[in-house]
N, C-alpha and C positions, 0 to 999 in steps of 0.2 A: 470270624472271617480271618484268613491267613493272608501275607501280603509277600507277593511276588515280584522279582526283580525282572522286567524284561530283558531279552536277551537283543532287542532292537536298539532301545536307547536308555537302558539304564531305568525306566519309569519305575515307580511303585504303584501297582495296583493290587486290588482287593480281589481274593477268591472264596468262595465258601467250600469250606469242606465238610465231607459228610463220611465218618468211619465207618468200615464194613463192617457187617454185622456176621457173627461166628469167623469161621477159616476165611481170612483173606487170600482171594484168588489173582488180585491186580488191582491197579489203579484205571480210572476213565476218567477224561476230561470231559465236560458236559457243557457243550457251546450254546450259549444264549441265544435267542430270537432277537429281533430288532429291538424289542420291548423293554432288554436287559434281565439282569439275574432276577426272575420272578420267582412268585411261588410255584409256577408251571416248572422250571427248572430245577426248583430245589425239591419237588416232589417227584422229578425222575429220577435226580440224584439218591433219594432214599429209595427209590425202585431198584436201581443199581447196588446200592448198600445191602440192601435186604439180600440180593443174588450173590454177596460176598465181594463186590468190588467198592474199595474205596473211592469216592467220588469228588472231584475239584472243578468247581463252575468259575472261572475268571470272570471279572466284570472288566470287559473288552472297552467300554465305553467311559471307564475312569477318567481319562485324560479330559473328556467334553465335561462330566459332571459326577460327582461322586456319588455313589448309591442311586446312580442313572435308572429313572422308569420312566416308560411310556405309557399313555393309555389306549385301550385299544379301540379307539376311535381314530377320526380323520385326521386331529391335532397331533395325537401319539404316534400314527403312522407317519407323519411327516416327519415328524422328530426323531424318529427311530432312523428313517431314511437318511436325515441330515447327518446322524449320526454315522451311518455307514460310509457315507460320502468323504466324511473327516478320517475315517479310519484306512490309511493305507496297506494294502496287503502287505506289503513287507514288515510293517508296522503290527499287523495282527499274528503274523507268524512268529515274530519274535515274541508276544505274549504269551501265545500258544506254547512256543517251546518250553519258556520260563513254567508254565504250569505241567506240561508234560516232566521236566527234570526235577519237578517238586514231588512226583510220585515214585514209590518202588516199582520196579519191573515185575511182571509186564503191563505195559501201559497201553491203552485203548482211547480211543476218541469218538465222541459221538456229538450231534448237535441237531437243531431243529430249525427247518427256513434259513434264516441267515445262518445259523450255528451248523446248518447243514452243508452249506456251502463251503464254510470254512473248516469244514472237518475233511473234504475232501483238499482245502488248502494245506492243511496239517499233514495229511496222508502224502502230497506232493513234495512239500517243502522241509517239514521237519525230522529230525531223529530222534532215535529212543523209541517209536511205535512198534506194537505188533500188529495192530489192526485197527480198521475203523469202521464207521457207519453213519452215512447221512441220512437224515428226513427231508425231503422235499425243498432241496436246495436250489432256488430258483438261479442262483449266481454261479454254480457249477457251469453251465454254459460259456461262461466268461472264462474257466480256467482249464479249457481243454487243449492247453499247449503243451503239458507235459503229463507222464503216466504218474498214477499214484505210485509211491514206493512199497508201500504195505497193501495187503489184501484188504478192499473195500466193498460193503454191500451199500445199494442204494433204495430208499424206498419213496415212492410216489402215490397220489390219490389220481384215480382215473380220472375225478371229475374237478380236477384241482384247475379253476380258471386263471390263476396265477402263471400256472406250468403246463402249457397245451401239450399234448402228446407229442406234436412233431418235436419239440425242446427236448424230450425225453428221447425219443429216436436219434437226435444228435449224438446225445449221449453213448447211447448205445453203440451207434455206427463208430464212435471216434475211439471206444475201449471196448470191443465186444466181450472181453473177457470178463468184466465188471457185472456182477449179479445185480439187476433191477428188478425188485419187486414193485407191483401195481396194486391198490387196496381198491375198493369199492367205497371209496370217500373222497372229498374234497381236498383243500389245503388246510393245513395245520389241525389235522386229524388225531395229533396227540395230547392237543391242550385244550383242557376242559373249558376253558372261557369262550372257544371258537365255537362259532355257528356249525361250523364242519367237524366238530368233536364227535370221532367214532371209535367207543371202546373197544369194539372187536378187532378194528385193524390197528389199534394202537397195540394193543396185546400182543396181536400177533407178529408186529414189528419189530417191538421191545423183545420177544422171545424169539426171533429170527436175529436179532443183534447179539444176545446173551448167547445163543448156539455160536454166533460167529467169532465171539471172544472168547469162549470157552474152548474152542478149536485150536485157538491159537497162544493159549496159555502154557 
């Protein structure tokens, strides 16, 4: 674990760093779901590292509990949602800025569920980014007041019960130039522990993300 100093309030938070394998193409901030910096997030970080991107996954809920982890059950989901509610957007943006600043450029950002929305937040508010990619971020619909500052692509499952297509259409209507990709999957289709895990959709979305990042190196 590395230690980051938040640009919001000077808080020290942990971040899991995964060095790039082979020639380094850039750095990527990998943003957690509500469950914390889990094996899923570390696995995704390793996939980016294998593609030449140094990965850094900040522990955004360290103020609430060091080594925060929530189970994938009703109690764990409630714990994770409480952590989200206790983490103001300005604070998260400051934490993400610290992660961005800790990587040599070019720097990119991606995330899943909560992290997908926070990828959008970073693209709106943070500096030093080259591009972004957000996976099934339901809270993006709460962040449509300002455009992203860098090129961003978005990924949604067509059968996502948590994000109806009407919500996806709102994002498209607000920012028609942002590419939105739909997959024959539900929510959390990149997390192996999810009932909606869909390897084909995940692989395609990650390939599109890598293509997007490579185009902006």
